[in-house]
N, C-alpha and C positions, 0 to 999 in steps of 0.2 A: 626574349627569354630572360628570366632573372637568374643570374649566375652567381657562383661563390668565388670569392677571391682566394687565391692561394696564400697561406700563412706559414712562414718558414722561419725557424730560429737562425739567427745570424751565425751561431756557432757551428751549424751543420752545412752552411752554404759557402763553398769555395768561390773565389772570383771567376774561375773558369765555368763553373756550373751556372752561376748567375748570368754570365754572358750567353751561354748556350740556351738556357731555358727561359730567360726573361728579357734580356737586353736585345738580342738579335730578333726574336719573335715579336718584340714590342708588346709584351704581356705584363699587365700589372701584377705586383706581388707586395705583400705586407711582411716586412722583416721585423722580427721581434728580438728582444734581449739585448738592446744596445745600452751602453753605459758611457757614452763619449761626451756627455754634457754634464757639467757641474751645476745642478739646479739650486744649490745653496748660493751660488754667485749669480747665475743667469736668472734673475727674478724680473718681474715686470718693472720694478723700480730701476734695476740695472739697465734694462733695455731703454727706458726713458732717458736715463742719464747719458748713455753711450751711443744710442742709435737714433735719437730724435732730431738729428740734423735735417732740416727741411730740404736741403739740397739733395739729400739721398732719398727723400720720400717720393714714391710714385703712386700708382693706383692701388693702394692697399698694402704696401709693404715698405720696408726700408732696405734698399740695396746696400750691400757692404762689399768693400774691396778685399775682404779677407775670407779665407776658408778655415783658418785656425786662429783662435783669439783667446788664449788663456783658458777660459771656462768652456770653450767650444773646440772640440777636436773632430775634424772631418772623418767619418767612418772609412775604414780601409776600402770597403767595397765601392763606396762612392768615389773616393780618390782614384781608384783604379780605372773607373769609367771615365772620369774627367781627364785622366792622363792619356787616354787612348788617342791614336793618330786619327781615328775616324770620328772624333768628337771636337766640335768647336766650343770654346769656353770664353765667355765675355770677360771684360775686365772686372766686373762686379758680379761674381757668380753665386753669391750667397744672399738670401733674402730672409728677412724676419717679418713674421706676421704676428700681430697681437690684437685680439678683439675681445670684447665682453661676451658673456653668455647670451645666446639669442641671436647673435650675428649670423646672417645667411648670405652666401654669395649668389650672384646671378649664375645660372648654369652657363658655363663657358669652357673653351679650351684655350691653351696658352699659345699666343702668337710666337713667331720666330721658330716654329717647329721644335719647341722645347721638350726635352725629357726632364722630369722633375723628381727629386728625392725629397719628400716632405716628412720631417721628423717631428713628432709630437713631443713637446717639452713640459707644458703645464696644461691641465684640463683634458678634455676629450673633444674629438670632432666626429660628426656623422657625415659620411661621404656617400654620395650617389654618383657613380661614374658610368659613362655610357660609351660603348664601343664606337670607334670611327667608322665602322662598317654599317652601323644603324644609328646615325647621329640625330640629334635634335635639329629642327629647322634653324637656319642661321640668320641673324640680322644681316642685311645686305653689306657685303664687303668686310664684315666684322667677325669676331671670334666668340660672340655671345649668342645665346639661344633666343630665337624669335618665338618666345612663349610668354603667356600671361601668368598672373599670380596663382591661378588655380590649375596650373599644368600638372598632369599626372603621367608618370612613366608607364608605358604600356608593355606588358610582357609579350604581346603579339607584335609590336612594332620595334621595340628596342631591346638590344642585348645590354643589360646593365647589372651593376653590382651595388649592393648597399651594405655598409659596414661601419664600424667605429675604429678610430685610432686612439691609443692610450699612450701615456708617457713611456718612453723607451722603445717605441715602435716607429718604423720609417716606411713610408709608402713610396714605391717606385711607380710613378705615373707616366707612362710613355706618351710621346707626342700625339696630339689630336684626340685624346680621350676627353670627352666632355666631363666636367665635374661641377657638382653643386655641393657646397660644404656648409654644415651647420655647426656652430660653436656651442659646446656644452660646458657647463660649469661656470663659475663666476668669472674666471679669466682664462683666456686661451692663448697660448704662446707656441709658435712653431718656427723651426729653422728649415730653410728650403734651399737646396743646391740645384742649379739648372745647367744644362748644356744642350747643344744642338748637333745631331748627326750631320756629318759633312756630305751625306748622300741623301737623295730624296727617297720617299716611299709613297708611290702613287697607287698602291694596291688596294687602298680603302677609299671610301667615298670622300672622307675629309682630306686624306693625303692627296688625292687627285685634285680636289678643290684648291688645296694650298699651292701646288705647283702651277696651276692655271692662274691663280691670283698673283703669284710671284712674277710670272711672265707678263701679266697685265700691268703690274706696277712698274716693271722694267721698261716695257714698250711705251706706255703712256704715263710718264712720270708725273705729269701735272695732277693726276688723280690722287697722288699720295697726300697732297695738302687738302684735298676735299673730303676723302673718306677715312683716312687712316691716321690714328693718333701717334703711332710709333715711328721711330726713325729708320726708314727703309735702308738707308745707306750703311747701316751697321747691322744688317740682318744676321741674327745668330752669332754676333760678335766677330764675324769675318767680312760682312758686307758683300762686295762685288763677287768675290770668289764663290760664296755660297749661292748668291742670286743667279749667277751664270750656270752653276751646276744644277740647281733645282729647276731652272726654266728651260734647259737646253732640249729636253725631249717633248716640249709642248708646241704644237703647231699653231699657226695664226688662227686657224678655224676653231681649235679648241679654246684659245684665248678669247675670241669674240663670242663663242658660245657661253663661256663663263660670264662675260660681261652682260649678256642678255639675260641669263638666269638670275644673276644678282639683282638686276633692275626689276625683274618680274616680282620680286619679293616685297617691293615697296608698298603696294596696297595693303598687305597684311601688316607691315610695320606701322603704317598710319593708324590702323585699327587698334593695335596693341601698344602704341607709343606711350600713352599715359601710364599704363601698368608697368612697362619696362622702365620708364623714367622714375617712377615711385620706388621700384626695387633697387635701381641704381643709386638713388638718393639715400635710401636706408643703408645700403652697403657702405657708401662713402662716409656718412655721418657717424657710423659706429667704429670706423677704423681708428685704433689706438685710443679710443675713448675709455680709458681705464682709470677709475678713481683711485 
């Protein structure tokens, strides 16, 4: 079913209301009316000069060790979430995305069970986000969609939302929500803050998949070097504490069932490998390719 995202002015939303209506239910929301970023300073040129350190660059963003940096002030509603006792925050919780118009991400959800707050700074983005209750098929052991170039979202199969973000708006994207993002305009610049709940949520299809995969990675650590690009020992910024918490309710039978189901997806992966590789290459080649 095609759904409508809630759109709420930041001036009318108290931290308590945000927690009750969006954070705890893990429901996306688009917050409007933010003025916490000085766009006269935070320009693409400024980003190149201050955040183009290759040691901070990962798969499509620059991680930053800061949450407040002169021209960037973390919104109060975001700070309140990151300060909660039930949220794990990594050492570098802020990420900067900068892409040219026409850039499209692979459909994916964020690893490490991340909640994300994505603020539009320059340009517009078109989002297609899909509920973890009706997810896209997954690349085995990964967090990206096992779909080809001509994939279409089905109102019969998927609960999804399609919308745009404009400067001064921030999207709360809860963990496990698939997202495909299209950059509109000549230049697209976003600031993104992330954190991981210290408790699992296996109530959705992808939440259940995640805790089973965490159990699998903990029990058979050798597979981390085979299938997974991320550093498992620092999962969600807390590592072992979160790994133990997320995996404790998963039986050995569930874990082995997950291993079997992931392996069963390989034939489809082989069929779609060329298309997925082409989309991944397009994604990587456009990152920070701003003239």
